[in-house]
N, C-alpha and C positions, 0 to 999 in steps of 0.2 A: 244693288253693287256685287252681289252674290259673286264669286268666281272671274270678275274684273279689275284687269292688272292695270295699275297707275301707273302712267307711264309722265304724262302733261298734263297737269291743272284742268287742259281743256277737255280731257277725258272725261271729266266729270260736269256733272250740271250746277248751275245754283242751289236748286233743291237740294241736290246730295252734299255740298259741303254745308248745307244749315242742317242738314241730319245727322251725318260726322260732325258736327258742332255739339248741337243738342246729343250725343253719345257719350261723347269725351264730357261733358255739363255731369253727366251720369259718372265717369271713371273718376273722375275727380273729386266725389263724395265717396264713393268705396272700389278704388282703385285696387285690391286683392280680391281677383276674383277664380278662379279655376274653369274658367272655360273653357283653355286649350289646352284641359291635362289628358295625356295621352298623345296629343300632336306635336310632330318636330317644324322648326321655320329655320329658315336658313338664311343668312346673313355673308354676304359675297362682297367683300371692299377691296376693289381694285387699284384703290386709293385713301392716301390716309383718312380719318376718320376719328373726332373721340366724341361729342357730344350726339349726332346722327346715329351713329352705330352701338354707342351705350343708351341711347333714348329708348332704340329699338329693342333693345337686350333688356334693357328694363322692364318694357311693358310687356313682351313677351315673359319674362319669368315669375312679372305679378298677375297674369292671366293662367299660369301652371302649365307655360309649355318648354318646351327644349329646345336650343338652341344650336345648331350644326353652324360651321361656316371657319370662315378667316380674313384678320386685317391684315393683313400684307400679300399682296400676290406674289411679293419673292419667299414665301415658303409651301408654292402650292406647285403642280403641274406645269403654270405656265412659263417656268422656267424651262423648262424641258419642251416647250413648242406646240403646247395646246393651244387650239383654237377659244373661242368665248361660245364657241358656237358648240363642241364637245362639253366643254364645261360645264353650260346651262343644260344640256341634255343626262349628263350625268346627275349633277346635284337634281333638277326637278324628281328625279326617281326617290331621292331621299327627303323629299321636304313638300310639305301643304301650302309653303309659299315662299318664296325669294322677296329679298330685299338685295336690290345690291348698286354699288355706286358702281361709276368706271370712269375714268378720264377722257372715252370719246364722247361725243354728241350724239345724240342717235344707235349708243349698245342697248341703253334700255327697253327702246322699241325695236329693236333686231331681239333680242333677249325673249322680249312678249309673244312674239309673233313663233319659235320654238318650242318655250317650254311647253309641257302639261302642264303647269300650274301657274296662279296667279304671281306675278312678277310686280313690287313696287320698287319705283324707281326713289333710291337714296342721293340722285346729284350724279345726270352726265354731262361730264363737260362743263362750260359756259353755260349748255340748252336751258335744263328746267330743275330742278328743287319740287317735287308737289308735298312733299310730306313737311314742309319746313313753313310753305303757304300755308297749309292748314293750318298749324300750329299757330303763323301768327294772325292769320283773321281768331283764331280762339283769344288770344293774347287783343287782340285792336278791339273785339266785340269785349271784352272783361273790362276792357279799360275806359271806351268811349259810353258803354252802352247802348251800341249799334254800330253795324257796318256803312249805314247807309250815310250819302253826302258826304263824305271825312275830306278833308284839308292834308294830304299824304306829300310829305317830304323823303325826295328819295335822296342821297347822299353819298358820295365818293365811286368808287369802282359800277359802274351803269351799264360796261361795256359789256365785260369779263362776269359779272354777278347773276348768276345764273337766280340767287334768292329774287332779288329783285323783277327779274324777266316773267317768272313767275304769279309774284304776288300783283302785278300789273295785271297781268289778265285776268287774277282771278277780282280784284277790286274794281275792274271796269264792268263786273256784273253791279255792280255796290253804286255806281254814281258818285265816282268819285272824281276829284281834285287834282292833277301830280305837280310836285315841283321838283322840278330835278336840279341838281346840282353836283357839279362836274366839271373839271377838265375837258378840256378840248380831244383830248386824248382818250378818255375814258364815259361821252354821252351817251345815251340810250341809242340802244340801235335804230337804226333808221325805219325798217319795218313794225316796231313797238310802237312807235308814233304814231305812221300811217296804221295800224289797229285802233286809235285814241280817236285817228282823226274821224277813221270809219265807223267808230258806238258816238261819235260827237259829242265825247267828253272832250274836255279842258285841260292841257298841259301848259308848262311854263319853265324855259329852260334858265338857268340862274348861272353867276358864274361866281357870285359871293354866299355864302353859308349865314352868314345874318339875315342878309336882304330875306324881307316877309314873316321872316321864323313867328314873329308872335301872331300870323293865320295860323298854323299848324296844330294840327289834328295827336299827329305820329310824326316825330323823325326818323327816319328810318334809315340809320349809318349803317356802312358795309366798309370792310378792309381792301386796300388796292393791294388785289393777287397777287402777290410775286411770282406764282408757280403760273399764271397764266402768259407771264409776257417772255418773248424771245429774245427781246432785245434789254439787255439789263441795265443800259439808260436812262431808257423810256421809264423804266420800272421808277431809279432812283428820281427822279426828275418830277413824278407826280403821286410817288408814295407818303408825302407829307402835307397834300395840294389840303383837305380838312382835318383841323382835328376841334370835334367838339367838346366846350369846355365851361364850365358852369359859369360863369361871367355872363354867355351868350344867354343864359336862362332869363335875364330879366328881361319883363314884360311879355312874357310868353303865358299861354292858356293856364288854368289853373290845373284842368285836368292831362294836359300834355304828356306824352311819354314818348319816353325814348326806347325802342327797340333796335337789334342787331343779330344779326345769325349767327355770330361766334366764330371761330374765337377774333377778338380784336388783336390788334397791335400797340398802336397809337390812336387812334383816328376817335376814341372816347376817355377823356382824362380820369385819373382815375379819384380825382375830387367827385365827381358826378354823380357816383355808384353812390353813395348815401343822401344822394336827392331826390323829392317827391317823385321825379321827373324820369330817374330812370327804371328802368322796366324788363332788362335783357337778360337776369338772370331769373326770374319768376319766368319769364317765357322759354327759359326752356324747359322747367319743370310741367308745366303746359302738355308741350312738346310729347313729354311718354303715355297724357290722358287722351292727345287726343293721336296718336298711333294704336295705340288698344283699341281706340275706337275705328280709325280705319285695318287694322286687321282682323278685327271681330265683325265687322260687315262687311268685308270679304269673303271671308270663310263660312258668311251666314247663320254667326252666333250670337248676332243683333238684328 
């Protein structure tokens, strides 16, 4: 993985995933290390972010590195008309690695082709979010004890949700069975279902959240993303399509856990937060360890 950009989850192999998870486990045991002493990393967030940006910056700081960059493109030369090409060319002179979030699909791939340093995709539009996927895999493995042959329920915005797209691709390596629960307007795109068909993996499309929920190993909730809708009427019609409440947990497996990439709006009732099934806040903490592992491996420090 040394000096290799991480743009799509498919850039890495199943063996790479497992290597990252093993290193993340080491960092969970000892998170503060001085591996990045004297190194500068850049975080370029052209799109709003809280958890992903702060998780990356926490990971870098815990490893003794320095962070440069921005969290609001309106404070940069982009407002003067600077192109993404020029921004990446310039910033790659200042840092050993660039973490980038951008609203345009394909922007991270483009950046990786012109940058002189590795690029980590922190989300490019509705396309991919590979580091979220890797922390999701770590969370699933911690809670289930395995990644093999699990039943994964994906709920909510499956059309624009980049986290579910990346997670589907990764879990297909482990023989997962998928249950897609969404309104018609937000169904899993056809290309991802065709990919599962080509892998010989089973998936089911359901309308109701309580259908077969007692079979779930993981319920992966997503919010309906207002910023992805060009039609506000369509957003209003679908935003409250599914709300996970505590009474829906009756009869589920004791080991079942609810994950969510966050932020949530109202798709998980807060009454679920103190239940044994809620794992979304621990999930965010896992992100620090996984991102420490990814950075260390890309820079050849592990």
